[in-house]
C-alpha positions in Angstrom: 0.0 0.0 0.0 1.4 3.4 -1.0 0.9 6.8 0.4 1.6 10.2 -1.3 -0.1 13.3 -2.6 0.1 12.9 -6.4 -3.1 13.6 -8.3 -1.8 13.4 -11.9 -0.2 9.9 -11.9 -2.6 7.0 -12.1 -2.6 4.4 -9.3 -4.7 1.5 -8.4 -7.0 3.0 -5.8 -9.0 0.9 -3.4 -12.7 1.8 -3.3 -15.7 0.6 -1.4 -19.3 0.2 -2.4 -21.9 1.0 0.3 -24.8 -0.9 -1.4 -26.1 -4.2 -0.1 -24.5 -7.3 -1.6 -27.9 -8.3 -3.3 -28.5 -4.8 -4.8 -29.8 -4.7 -8.4 -27.1 -2.2 -9.7 -24.0 -2.2 -7.5 -21.2 0.2 -8.1 -19.0 -2.3 -9.9 -21.7 -2.7 -12.6 -22.1 1.0 -12.8 -18.3 1.4 -13.3 -18.4 -1.1 -16.2 -20.7 1.3 -18.1 -19.0 2.9 -21.1 -19.6 6.4 -20.0 -16.8 6.0 -17.4 -14.4 4.4 -19.9 -12.7 2.2 -17.3 -12.3 -1.0 -19.4 -9.1 -2.7 -18.3 -8.8 -0.2 -15.4 -11.2 -2.0 -13.1 -10.5 -5.1 -11.0 -13.0 -6.9 -8.8 -11.9 -10.1 -7.1 -14.6 -12.6 -8.1 -15.5 -16.1 -6.8 -17.9 -18.8 -8.0 -21.1 -19.3 -6.0 -23.9 -21.7 -6.6 -27.5 -20.3 -6.6 -30.8 -22.1 -7.0 -33.2 -20.5 -9.4 -36.4 -22.1 -10.5 -35.3 -25.4 -9.0 -32.0 -25.4 -11.0 -28.5 -24.9 -9.7 -26.7 -22.1 -11.4 -23.0 -21.2 -10.9 -22.4 -17.4 -11.1 -19.3 -15.2 -10.6 -19.9 -12.8 -7.6 -17.5 -10.4 -5.9 -15.4 -12.0 -3.1 -16.0 -8.9 -0.9 -19.1 -7.1 -2.2 -17.7 -3.7 -1.1 -14.2 -4.0 -2.5 -13.1 -2.5 -5.9 -9.8 -1.5 -7.5 -9.7 1.3 -10.1 -6.6 2.3 -12.0 -7.0 6.1 -12.6 -5.6 9.4 -11.6 -7.0 11.1 -8.5 -8.7 14.0 -10.3 -10.7 11.9 -12.7 -11.5 9.4 -10.0 -12.8 12.1 -7.7 -15.4 13.1 -10.3 -16.5 9.4 -10.7 -16.8 8.9 -6.9 -18.9 12.1 -6.8 -21.1 10.9 -9.6 -21.9 7.5 -7.9 -23.3 8.2 -4.4 -22.6 4.7 -3.0 -18.9 4.7 -4.0 -16.2 5.8 -1.5 -12.5 5.7 -1.2 -11.1 3.2 1.3 -8.8 4.7 4.0 -6.2 2.8 6.1 -6.3 3.2 9.8 -3.4 5.0 11.3 -2.2 6.6 8.0 -2.3 10.1 6.7 -5.8 11.6 6.9 -7.6 12.1 3.5 -5.1 9.9 1.7 -6.9 6.9 0.2 -5.4 3.5 0.0 -3.4 2.8 -3.1 -1.7 -0.3 -4.5 1.4 0.0 -6.7 1.1 -0.9 -10.4 3.7 -3.7 -10.3 2.1 -5.4 -7.3 -1.4 -5.1 -8.7 -0.4 -6.3 -12.2 1.4 -9.3 -10.6 -1.7 -10.1 -8.5 -4.2 -9.7 -11.5 -1.9 -11.9 -13.7 -1.7 -14.7 -11.1 -5.5 -14.6 -10.4 -6.6 -14.5 -14.0 -4.4 -17.5 -15.0 -6.2 -19.9 -12.6 -9.7 -21.1 -12.5 -9.5 -22.3 -8.9 -8.8 -19.2 -6.9 -9.6 -19.0 -3.2 -9.5 -15.6 -1.4 -8.8 -15.1 2.3 -9.0 -12.1 4.6 -5.7 -11.5 6.4 -7.2 -12.7 9.7 -8.2 -16.0 8.1 -4.6 -17.0 7.1 -2.6 -17.9 10.2 1.2 -17.6 10.1 1.6 -21.4 10.4 -0.2 -21.8 7.0 2.6 -19.8 5.3 5.2 -22.3 4.1 8.5 -21.7 2.3 9.1 -18.8 -0.1 8.7 -20.1 -3.7 8.9 -18.9 -7.3 7.1 -20.5 -10.3 9.4 -21.3 -13.2 7.5 -22.1 -16.4 3.9 -22.9 -17.0 1.0 -20.4 -16.9 2.2 -18.7 -13.7 5.8 -18.2 -14.8 7.7 -15.7 -12.6 5.0 -15.6 -9.9 6.4 -15.4 -6.3 4.7 -16.2 -3.0 4.5 -18.6 -0.1 3.6 -22.2 -0.3 0.4 -23.0 1.5 0.9 -25.8 4.0 -2.3 -27.7 4.8 -2.4 -31.1 6.4 -4.0 -33.7 4.1 -4.0 -31.5 1.0 -3.2 -33.3 -2.3 -2.6 -30.1 -4.2 0.1 -27.5 -3.9 -1.1 -23.9 -3.6 0.7 -20.6 -3.7 -0.4 -17.7 -1.4 -0.1 -14.3 -2.9 -0.8 -11.3 -0.6 -2.1 -8.0 -1.8 -1.0 -4.9 0.1 -2.3 -5.9 3.5 -5.9 -6.3 2.2 -6.4 -10.0 1.5 -4.7 -13.0 0.1 -5.4 -15.4 -2.8 -4.3 -19.0 -3.1 -3.8 -20.6 -6.5 -3.2 -24.2 -7.4 0.2 -24.8 -8.9 1.9 -27.8 -10.5 4.7 -29.2 -8.4 7.2 -29.5 -11.3 7.2 -25.7 -11.7 8.0 -24.8 -8.1 11.4 -23.5 -7.2 12.4 -22.7 -3.6 13.8 -19.2 -3.0 16.6 -18.8 -0.5 15.7 -16.2 2.1 
């Protein structure tokens, strides 16, 4: 998470949506509208969820945290978008500079988006859900679809699959299934 007072440079800003999770038109759908021109600049961590409609089970993609959005834009333009959508707000970190919204660096966010988009089985965890004993050794993926991705190996008893934990700026973590032949241990 970065702090600073630049309004010209685009960053990945962390936003929150105040609408209910079951709202008809949440902020992330409004931001996908072409009038805001945010295609490729909007990231919402999604998970699969099974719903029953008319007696049939349907699998839909829903936001992992209904109030969490990431937008890559400069502060001046984003201020006008936030003012236009009443339920949209900046997220602020506790104990940081007042009136300085949470930001994620471009490199960290691109690394996270690339890793999450390359896998179909992504699990998200809040930071309080991942205990320090689940964090295994520091690894790097060499080859395959996650080439160059770094993180910690998830250690769970009885698990048949290897998973890598990727943290995002003190907000939450994602675990992604990896093939054992592509894992390289990194010396600390």
